[in-house]
PDB file with one MODEL, atoms N, CA, C and O in Angstrom:
MODEL        1
ATOM      1  N   MET A   1     -33.156  16.833 -15.918  1.00  0.00           N
ATOM      2  CA  MET A   1     -32.240  17.577 -16.694  1.00  0.00           C
ATOM      3  C   MET A   1     -31.067  18.162 -15.875  1.00  0.00           C
ATOM      4  O   MET A   1     -31.372  18.719 -14.821  1.00  0.00           O
ATOM      5  N   SER A   2     -29.951  18.114 -16.176  1.00  0.00           N
ATOM      6  CA  SER A   2     -28.680  18.543 -15.229  1.00  0.00           C
ATOM      7  C   SER A   2     -28.302  19.876 -16.001  1.00  0.00           C
ATOM      8  O   SER A   2     -28.470  20.185 -17.181  1.00  0.00           O
ATOM      9  N   THR A   3     -27.771  20.519 -15.006  1.00  0.00           N
ATOM     10  CA  THR A   3     -27.177  21.951 -15.283  1.00  0.00           C
ATOM     11  C   THR A   3     -25.675  21.854 -15.172  1.00  0.00           C
ATOM     12  O   THR A   3     -25.124  20.889 -14.641  1.00  0.00           O
ATOM     13  N   CYS A   4     -25.052  22.845 -15.670  1.00  0.00           N
ATOM     14  CA  CYS A   4     -23.675  22.985 -15.519  1.00  0.00           C
ATOM     15  C   CYS A   4     -23.330  22.992 -14.064  1.00  0.00           C
ATOM     16  O   CYS A   4     -22.352  22.333 -13.710  1.00  0.00           O
ATOM     17  N   SER A   5     -24.135  23.771 -13.039  1.00  0.00           N
ATOM     18  CA  SER A   5     -23.556  23.913 -11.586  1.00  0.00           C
ATOM     19  C   SER A   5     -23.702  22.376 -11.031  1.00  0.00           C
ATOM     20  O   SER A   5     -22.874  21.949 -10.227  1.00  0.00           O
ATOM     21  N   ASP A   6     -24.879  21.494 -11.529  1.00  0.00           N
ATOM     22  CA  ASP A   6     -24.918  20.313 -10.904  1.00  0.00           C
ATOM     23  C   ASP A   6     -23.705  19.497 -11.254  1.00  0.00           C
ATOM     24  O   ASP A   6     -23.227  18.744 -10.405  1.00  0.00           O
ATOM     25  N   CYS A   7     -23.199  19.596 -12.406  1.00  0.00           N
ATOM     26  CA  CYS A   7     -21.799  18.766 -12.812  1.00  0.00           C
ATOM     27  C   CYS A   7     -20.662  19.182 -11.959  1.00  0.00           C
ATOM     28  O   CYS A   7     -19.881  18.340 -11.515  1.00  0.00           O
ATOM     29  N   ALA A   8     -20.511  20.725 -11.657  1.00  0.00           N
ATOM     30  CA  ALA A   8     -19.671  21.234 -10.889  1.00  0.00           C
ATOM     31  C   ALA A   8     -19.671  20.689  -9.472  1.00  0.00           C
ATOM     32  O   ALA A   8     -18.621  20.298  -8.961  1.00  0.00           O
ATOM     33  N   THR A   9     -20.709  20.658  -8.898  1.00  0.00           N
ATOM     34  CA  THR A   9     -20.937  20.207  -7.598  1.00  0.00           C
ATOM     35  C   THR A   9     -20.532  18.622  -7.574  1.00  0.00           C
ATOM     36  O   THR A   9     -19.860  18.196  -6.635  1.00  0.00           O
ATOM     37  N   ILE A  10     -20.916  17.851  -8.520  1.00  0.00           N
ATOM     38  CA  ILE A  10     -20.501  16.530  -8.462  1.00  0.00           C
ATOM     39  C   ILE A  10     -19.007  16.327  -8.626  1.00  0.00           C
ATOM     40  O   ILE A  10     -18.464  15.371  -8.072  1.00  0.00           O
ATOM     41  N   ASP A  11     -18.358  17.142  -9.327  1.00  0.00           N
ATOM     42  CA  ASP A  11     -16.693  17.179  -9.600  1.00  0.00           C
ATOM     43  C   ASP A  11     -16.223  17.565  -8.301  1.00  0.00           C
ATOM     44  O   ASP A  11     -15.274  16.928  -7.844  1.00  0.00           O
ATOM     45  N   ARG A  12     -16.748  18.549  -7.590  1.00  0.00           N
ATOM     46  CA  ARG A  12     -16.080  19.050  -6.255  1.00  0.00           C
ATOM     47  C   ARG A  12     -16.299  18.034  -5.240  1.00  0.00           C
ATOM     48  O   ARG A  12     -15.509  18.008  -4.297  1.00  0.00           O
ATOM     49  N   ARG A  13     -17.334  17.118  -5.291  1.00  0.00           N
ATOM     50  CA  ARG A  13     -17.388  16.132  -4.234  1.00  0.00           C
ATOM     51  C   ARG A  13     -16.492  14.809  -4.575  1.00  0.00           C
ATOM     52  O   ARG A  13     -15.959  14.132  -3.695  1.00  0.00           O
ATOM     53  N   ARG A  14     -16.417  14.586  -5.707  1.00  0.00           N
ATOM     54  CA  ARG A  14     -15.643  13.592  -6.286  1.00  0.00           C
ATOM     55  C   ARG A  14     -14.152  13.983  -6.032  1.00  0.00           C
ATOM     56  O   ARG A  14     -13.304  13.124  -5.789  1.00  0.00           O
ATOM     57  N   SER A  15     -13.898  15.181  -6.092  1.00  0.00           N
ATOM     58  CA  SER A  15     -12.378  15.514  -5.961  1.00  0.00           C
ATOM     59  C   SER A  15     -12.113  15.565  -4.354  1.00  0.00           C
ATOM     60  O   SER A  15     -11.034  15.103  -3.984  1.00  0.00           O
ATOM     61  N   ARG A  16     -12.968  16.066  -3.397  1.00  0.00           N
ATOM     62  CA  ARG A  16     -12.872  15.912  -2.006  1.00  0.00           C
ATOM     63  C   ARG A  16     -12.827  14.319  -1.559  1.00  0.00           C
ATOM     64  O   ARG A  16     -12.169  13.931  -0.594  1.00  0.00           O
ATOM     65  N   GLY A  17     -13.520  13.566  -2.293  1.00  0.00           N
ATOM     66  CA  GLY A  17     -13.313  12.070  -1.969  1.00  0.00           C
ATOM     67  C   GLY A  17     -11.927  11.659  -2.322  1.00  0.00           C
ATOM     68  O   GLY A  17     -11.296  11.028  -1.474  1.00  0.00           O
ATOM     69  N   VAL A  18     -11.376  11.936  -3.462  1.00  0.00           N
ATOM     70  CA  VAL A  18     -10.022  11.622  -3.851  1.00  0.00           C
ATOM     71  C   VAL A  18      -9.109  12.082  -2.764  1.00  0.00           C
ATOM     72  O   VAL A  18      -8.367  11.254  -2.236  1.00  0.00           O
ATOM     73  N   TRP A  19      -9.096  13.498  -2.330  1.00  0.00           N
ATOM     74  CA  TRP A  19      -7.939  14.030  -1.427  1.00  0.00           C
ATOM     75  C   TRP A  19      -8.260  13.260   0.006  1.00  0.00           C
ATOM     76  O   TRP A  19      -7.305  12.980   0.730  1.00  0.00           O
ATOM     77  N   ALA A  20      -9.641  12.911   0.420  1.00  0.00           N
ATOM     78  CA  ALA A  20      -9.700  12.178   1.655  1.00  0.00           C
ATOM     79  C   ALA A  20      -9.041  10.737   1.639  1.00  0.00           C
ATOM     80  O   ALA A  20      -8.388  10.322   2.596  1.00  0.00           O
ATOM     81  N   ARG A  21      -9.246  10.041   0.543  1.00  0.00           N
ATOM     82  CA  ARG A  21      -8.643   8.946   0.568  1.00  0.00           C
ATOM     83  C   ARG A  21      -7.156   8.906   0.283  1.00  0.00           C
ATOM     84  O   ARG A  21      -6.552   7.879   0.591  1.00  0.00           O
ATOM     85  N   LEU A  22      -6.617   9.737  -0.175  1.00  0.00           N
ATOM     86  CA  LEU A  22      -5.151  10.129  -0.223  1.00  0.00           C
ATOM     87  C   LEU A  22      -4.532  10.419   1.206  1.00  0.00           C
ATOM     88  O   LEU A  22      -3.493   9.890   1.601  1.00  0.00           O
ATOM     89  N   GLY A  23      -5.292  11.325   1.942  1.00  0.00           N
ATOM     90  CA  GLY A  23      -4.944  11.639   3.159  1.00  0.00           C
ATOM     91  C   GLY A  23      -5.119  10.512   3.980  1.00  0.00           C
ATOM     92  O   GLY A  23      -4.274  10.448   4.874  1.00  0.00           O
ATOM     93  N   ALA A  24      -6.009   9.532   3.963  1.00  0.00           N
ATOM     94  CA  ALA A  24      -6.143   8.430   4.623  1.00  0.00           C
ATOM     95  C   ALA A  24      -4.748   7.510   4.561  1.00  0.00           C
ATOM     96  O   ALA A  24      -3.961   7.198   5.455  1.00  0.00           O
ATOM     97  N   THR A  25      -4.769   7.216   3.183  1.00  0.00           N
ATOM     98  CA  THR A  25      -3.452   6.232   2.761  1.00  0.00           C
ATOM     99  C   THR A  25      -2.253   6.813   3.205  1.00  0.00           C
ATOM    100  O   THR A  25      -1.396   6.045   3.643  1.00  0.00           O
ATOM    101  N   LEU A  26      -1.995   8.167   3.175  1.00  0.00           N
ATOM    102  CA  LEU A  26      -0.631   8.751   3.808  1.00  0.00           C
ATOM    103  C   LEU A  26      -0.528   8.318   5.291  1.00  0.00           C
ATOM    104  O   LEU A  26       0.392   7.704   5.832  1.00  0.00           O
ATOM    105  N   ALA A  27      -1.722   8.793   5.840  1.00  0.00           N
ATOM    106  CA  ALA A  27      -1.689   8.687   7.513  1.00  0.00           C
ATOM    107  C   ALA A  27      -1.370   7.051   7.749  1.00  0.00           C
ATOM    108  O   ALA A  27      -0.562   6.779   8.637  1.00  0.00           O
ATOM    109  N   LEU A  28      -1.853   6.182   7.143  1.00  0.00           N
ATOM    110  CA  LEU A  28      -1.675   4.772   7.342  1.00  0.00           C
ATOM    111  C   LEU A  28      -0.338   4.278   7.118  1.00  0.00           C
ATOM    112  O   LEU A  28       0.222   3.443   7.829  1.00  0.00           O
ATOM    113  N   TRP A  29       0.218   4.918   5.939  1.00  0.00           N
ATOM    114  CA  TRP A  29       1.788   4.566   5.700  1.00  0.00           C
ATOM    115  C   TRP A  29       2.805   5.142   6.795  1.00  0.00           C
ATOM    116  O   TRP A  29       3.905   4.712   7.142  1.00  0.00           O
ATOM    117  N   ARG A  30       1.997   6.374   7.271  1.00  0.00           N
ATOM    118  CA  ARG A  30       3.023   6.922   8.210  1.00  0.00           C
ATOM    119  C   ARG A  30       2.892   6.118   9.706  1.00  0.00           C
ATOM    120  O   ARG A  30       3.866   6.018  10.453  1.00  0.00           O
ATOM    121  N   ARG A  31       1.785   5.654   9.981  1.00  0.00           N
ATOM    122  CA  ARG A  31       1.664   4.653  11.279  1.00  0.00           C
ATOM    123  C   ARG A  31       2.427   3.372  10.965  1.00  0.00           C
ATOM    124  O   ARG A  31       3.152   2.853  11.815  1.00  0.00           O
ATOM    125  N   ARG A  32       2.273   2.888   9.805  1.00  0.00           N
ATOM    126  CA  ARG A  32       3.158   1.616   9.725  1.00  0.00           C
ATOM    127  C   ARG A  32       4.771   1.982   9.694  1.00  0.00           C
ATOM    128  O   ARG A  32       5.527   1.235  10.315  1.00  0.00           O
ATOM    129  N   ARG A  33       5.249   2.983   9.066  1.00  0.00           N
ATOM    130  CA  ARG A  33       6.504   3.415   9.366  1.00  0.00           C
ATOM    131  C   ARG A  33       6.846   3.631  10.786  1.00  0.00           C
ATOM    132  O   ARG A  33       7.969   3.296  11.162  1.00  0.00           O
ATOM    133  N   SER A  34       6.011   4.152  11.617  1.00  0.00           N
ATOM    134  CA  SER A  34       6.463   4.875  13.094  1.00  0.00           C
ATOM    135  C   SER A  34       6.237   3.528  13.734  1.00  0.00           C
ATOM    136  O   SER A  34       7.084   3.354  14.610  1.00  0.00           O
ATOM    137  N   GLY A  35       5.322   2.411  13.607  1.00  0.00           N
ATOM    138  CA  GLY A  35       5.225   1.338  14.247  1.00  0.00           C
ATOM    139  C   GLY A  35       6.297   0.349  14.128  1.00  0.00           C
ATOM    140  O   GLY A  35       6.678  -0.324  15.085  1.00  0.00           O
ATOM    141  N   ARG A  36       6.891   0.247  12.678  1.00  0.00           N
ATOM    142  CA  ARG A  36       7.981  -0.461  12.508  1.00  0.00           C
ATOM    143  C   ARG A  36       9.406  -0.077  13.040  1.00  0.00           C
ATOM    144  O   ARG A  36      10.349  -0.767  13.429  1.00  0.00           O
ATOM    145  N   THR A  37       9.204   1.386  12.904  1.00  0.00           N
ATOM    146  CA  THR A  37      10.521   1.959  13.711  1.00  0.00           C
ATOM    147  C   THR A  37      10.568   1.567  15.110  1.00  0.00           C
ATOM    148  O   THR A  37      11.572   1.064  15.614  1.00  0.00           O
ATOM    149  N   ASP A  38       9.372   1.819  15.805  1.00  0.00           N
ATOM    150  CA  ASP A  38       9.396   1.488  17.225  1.00  0.00           C
ATOM    151  C   ASP A  38       9.658  -0.010  17.333  1.00  0.00           C
ATOM    152  O   ASP A  38      10.548  -0.348  18.113  1.00  0.00           O
ATOM    153  N   LEU A  39       9.038  -0.903  16.691  1.00  0.00           N
ATOM    154  CA  LEU A  39       9.298  -2.338  16.780  1.00  0.00           C
ATOM    155  C   LEU A  39      10.930  -2.660  16.653  1.00  0.00           C
ATOM    156  O   LEU A  39      11.463  -3.527  17.345  1.00  0.00           O
ATOM    157  N   ALA A  40      11.660  -1.843  15.673  1.00  0.00           N
ATOM    158  CA  ALA A  40      13.141  -2.156  15.708  1.00  0.00           C
ATOM    159  C   ALA A  40      13.755  -1.930  17.104  1.00  0.00           C
ATOM    160  O   ALA A  40      14.665  -2.689  17.438  1.00  0.00           O
ATOM    161  N   GLY A  41      13.431  -1.151  17.792  1.00  0.00           N
ATOM    162  CA  GLY A  41      13.896  -0.534  19.076  1.00  0.00           C
ATOM    163  C   GLY A  41      13.563  -1.405  20.297  1.00  0.00           C
ATOM    164  O   GLY A  41      14.056  -1.140  21.394  1.00  0.00           O
ATOM    165  N   PHE A  42      12.744  -2.425  20.119  1.00  0.00           N
ATOM    166  CA  PHE A  42      12.482  -3.343  21.101  1.00  0.00           C
ATOM    167  C   PHE A  42      13.369  -4.111  21.684  1.00  0.00           C
ATOM    168  O   PHE A  42      14.202  -4.617  20.933  1.00  0.00           O
ATOM    169  N   SER A  43      13.451  -4.401  23.057  1.00  0.00           N
ATOM    170  CA  SER A  43      14.322  -5.193  23.260  1.00  0.00           C
ATOM    171  C   SER A  43      13.891  -6.676  23.390  1.00  0.00           C
ATOM    172  O   SER A  43      12.694  -6.965  23.406  1.00  0.00           O
ATOM    173  N   ALA A  44      14.951  -7.704  23.493  1.00  0.00           N
ATOM    174  CA  ALA A  44      14.487  -8.923  23.255  1.00  0.00           C
ATOM    175  C   ALA A  44      13.471  -9.320  24.153  1.00  0.00           C
ATOM    176  O   ALA A  44      12.689 -10.185  23.757  1.00  0.00           O
ATOM    177  N   ARG A  45      13.299  -8.733  25.575  1.00  0.00           N
ATOM    178  CA  ARG A  45      12.057  -9.358  26.523  1.00  0.00           C
ATOM    179  C   ARG A  45      10.874  -8.570  25.852  1.00  0.00           C
ATOM    180  O   ARG A  45       9.805  -9.179  25.827  1.00  0.00           O
ATOM    181  N   GLU A  46      10.897  -7.366  25.328  1.00  0.00           N
ATOM    182  CA  GLU A  46       9.832  -6.778  24.876  1.00  0.00           C
ATOM    183  C   GLU A  46       9.087  -7.733  23.690  1.00  0.00           C
ATOM    184  O   GLU A  46       7.918  -8.121  23.687  1.00  0.00           O
ATOM    185  N   LEU A  47      10.047  -7.961  22.776  1.00  0.00           N
ATOM    186  CA  LEU A  47       9.630  -8.845  21.661  1.00  0.00           C
ATOM    187  C   LEU A  47       8.900 -10.115  22.111  1.00  0.00           C
ATOM    188  O   LEU A  47       7.821 -10.449  21.621  1.00  0.00           O
ATOM    189  N   ARG A  48       9.521 -10.794  23.045  1.00  0.00           N
ATOM    190  CA  ARG A  48       9.115 -11.996  23.746  1.00  0.00           C
ATOM    191  C   ARG A  48       7.621 -11.888  24.340  1.00  0.00           C
ATOM    192  O   ARG A  48       6.714 -12.709  24.208  1.00  0.00           O
ATOM    193  N   ASP A  49       7.605 -10.743  24.983  1.00  0.00           N
ATOM    194  CA  ASP A  49       6.155 -10.239  25.583  1.00  0.00           C
ATOM    195  C   ASP A  49       5.210 -10.251  24.544  1.00  0.00           C
ATOM    196  O   ASP A  49       4.109 -10.772  24.718  1.00  0.00           O
ATOM    197  N   LEU A  50       5.566  -9.669  23.361  1.00  0.00           N
ATOM    198  CA  LEU A  50       4.509  -9.883  22.227  1.00  0.00           C
ATOM    199  C   LEU A  50       4.528 -10.888  21.343  1.00  0.00           C
ATOM    200  O   LEU A  50       4.018 -10.788  20.227  1.00  0.00           O
ATOM    201  N   GLY A  51       5.180 -12.047  21.820  1.00  0.00           N
ATOM    202  CA  GLY A  51       5.331 -13.448  21.004  1.00  0.00           C
ATOM    203  C   GLY A  51       6.188 -13.419  19.855  1.00  0.00           C
ATOM    204  O   GLY A  51       6.108 -14.333  19.034  1.00  0.00           O
ATOM    205  N   LEU A  52       7.022 -12.448  19.695  1.00  0.00           N
ATOM    206  CA  LEU A  52       7.814 -12.252  18.327  1.00  0.00           C
ATOM    207  C   LEU A  52       9.172 -12.788  18.535  1.00  0.00           C
ATOM    208  O   LEU A  52       9.641 -12.706  19.670  1.00  0.00           O
ATOM    209  N   SER A  53       9.822 -13.293  17.649  1.00  0.00           N
ATOM    210  CA  SER A  53      11.253 -13.539  17.696  1.00  0.00           C
ATOM    211  C   SER A  53      12.003 -12.358  17.158  1.00  0.00           C
ATOM    212  O   SER A  53      11.411 -11.409  16.645  1.00  0.00           O
ATOM    213  N   ARG A  54      13.238 -12.413  17.269  1.00  0.00           N
ATOM    214  CA  ARG A  54      14.079 -11.415  16.482  1.00  0.00           C
ATOM    215  C   ARG A  54      13.968 -11.434  14.893  1.00  0.00           C
ATOM    216  O   ARG A  54      13.888 -10.413  14.209  1.00  0.00           O
ATOM    217  N   GLY A  55      13.974 -12.765  14.389  1.00  0.00           N
ATOM    218  CA  GLY A  55      13.682 -12.882  12.915  1.00  0.00           C
ATOM    219  C   GLY A  55      12.172 -12.368  12.654  1.00  0.00           C
ATOM    220  O   GLY A  55      11.994 -11.979  11.499  1.00  0.00           O
ATOM    221  N   ASP A  56      11.109 -12.298  13.466  1.00  0.00           N
ATOM    222  CA  ASP A  56       9.798 -11.936  13.207  1.00  0.00           C
ATOM    223  C   ASP A  56       9.894 -10.377  12.960  1.00  0.00           C
ATOM    224  O   ASP A  56       9.214  -9.749  12.148  1.00  0.00           O
ATOM    225  N   MET A  57      10.981  -9.802  13.912  1.00  0.00           N
ATOM    226  CA  MET A  57      11.026  -8.339  14.193  1.00  0.00           C
ATOM    227  C   MET A  57      11.605  -7.872  12.628  1.00  0.00           C
ATOM    228  O   MET A  57      11.047  -7.166  11.788  1.00  0.00           O
ATOM    229  N   ILE A  58      12.822  -8.489  12.587  1.00  0.00           N
ATOM    230  CA  ILE A  58      13.517  -8.010  11.234  1.00  0.00           C
ATOM    231  C   ILE A  58      12.804  -8.317  10.074  1.00  0.00           C
ATOM    232  O   ILE A  58      13.042  -7.517   9.169  1.00  0.00           O
ATOM    233  N   HIS A  59      11.983  -9.232   9.776  1.00  0.00           N
ATOM    234  CA  HIS A  59      10.981  -9.482   8.695  1.00  0.00           C
ATOM    235  C   HIS A  59      10.154  -8.391   8.614  1.00  0.00           C
ATOM    236  O   HIS A  59      10.056  -7.860   7.509  1.00  0.00           O
ATOM    237  N   GLU A  60       9.501  -7.913   9.588  1.00  0.00           N
ATOM    238  CA  GLU A  60       8.475  -6.982   9.690  1.00  0.00           C
ATOM    239  C   GLU A  60       8.961  -5.400   9.421  1.00  0.00           C
ATOM    240  O   GLU A  60       8.361  -4.527   8.794  1.00  0.00           O
ATOM    241  N   THR A  61      10.134  -5.338  10.046  1.00  0.00           N
ATOM    242  CA  THR A  61      10.819  -3.959   9.940  1.00  0.00           C
ATOM    243  C   THR A  61      11.567  -3.796   8.470  1.00  0.00           C
ATOM    244  O   THR A  61      11.971  -2.688   8.116  1.00  0.00           O
ATOM    245  N   ALA A  62      11.701  -4.776   7.775  1.00  0.00           N
ATOM    246  CA  ALA A  62      12.385  -5.010   6.470  1.00  0.00           C
ATOM    247  C   ALA A  62      11.272  -4.542   5.399  1.00  0.00           C
ATOM    248  O   ALA A  62      11.664  -4.259   4.267  1.00  0.00           O
ATOM    249  N   LYS A  63      10.105  -4.463   5.666  1.00  0.00           N
ATOM    250  CA  LYS A  63       9.005  -4.101   4.700  1.00  0.00           C
ATOM    251  C   LYS A  63       8.843  -2.670   4.399  1.00  0.00           C
ATOM    252  O   LYS A  63       8.832  -1.908   5.366  1.00  0.00           O
ATOM    253  N   PRO A  64       8.717  -2.183   3.229  1.00  0.00           N
ATOM    254  CA  PRO A  64       8.369  -0.933   2.855  1.00  0.00           C
ATOM    255  C   PRO A  64       7.214  -0.617   3.594  1.00  0.00           C
ATOM    256  O   PRO A  64       6.454  -1.505   3.979  1.00  0.00           O
ATOM    257  N   PHE A  65       7.011   0.629   3.835  1.00  0.00           N
ATOM    258  CA  PHE A  65       5.932   1.433   4.232  1.00  0.00           C
ATOM    259  C   PHE A  65       4.555   1.067   3.809  1.00  0.00           C
ATOM    260  O   PHE A  65       3.579   1.056   4.560  1.00  0.00           O
ATOM    261  N   TRP A  66       4.555   0.732   2.386  1.00  0.00           N
ATOM    262  CA  TRP A  66       3.308   0.780   1.666  1.00  0.00           C
ATOM    263  C   TRP A  66       2.737  -0.804   1.711  1.00  0.00           C
ATOM    264  O   TRP A  66       1.602  -1.092   1.332  1.00  0.00           O
ATOM    265  N   ARG A  67       3.632  -1.715   2.198  1.00  0.00           N
ATOM    266  CA  ARG A  67       3.189  -3.144   2.035  1.00  0.00           C
ATOM    267  C   ARG A  67       2.690  -3.433   3.838  1.00  0.00           C
ATOM    268  O   ARG A  67       3.285  -3.150   4.878  1.00  0.00           O
ATOM    269  N   ALA A  68       1.507  -4.032   3.624  1.00  0.00           N
ATOM    270  CA  ALA A  68       0.990  -4.443   5.038  1.00  0.00           C
ATOM    271  C   ALA A  68       1.756  -5.461   5.645  1.00  0.00           C
ATOM    272  O   ALA A  68       1.454  -5.876   6.764  1.00  0.00           O
TER     273      ALA A  68
ENDMDL
END
């Protein structure tokens, strides 16, 4: 038999899960944006060291932050 307090506990846990996932998604998007900004500033030599061409860099930095 469930009580109203059991339902409230479940709702709070579910709510925390939603906020945790949202926070993780926002952090991922921030890392992507930061990484792409850094990549855009790399010299030709640094890109070559990474095995990337200028075209690869342009393709990657043109992506929106939400796209992997």
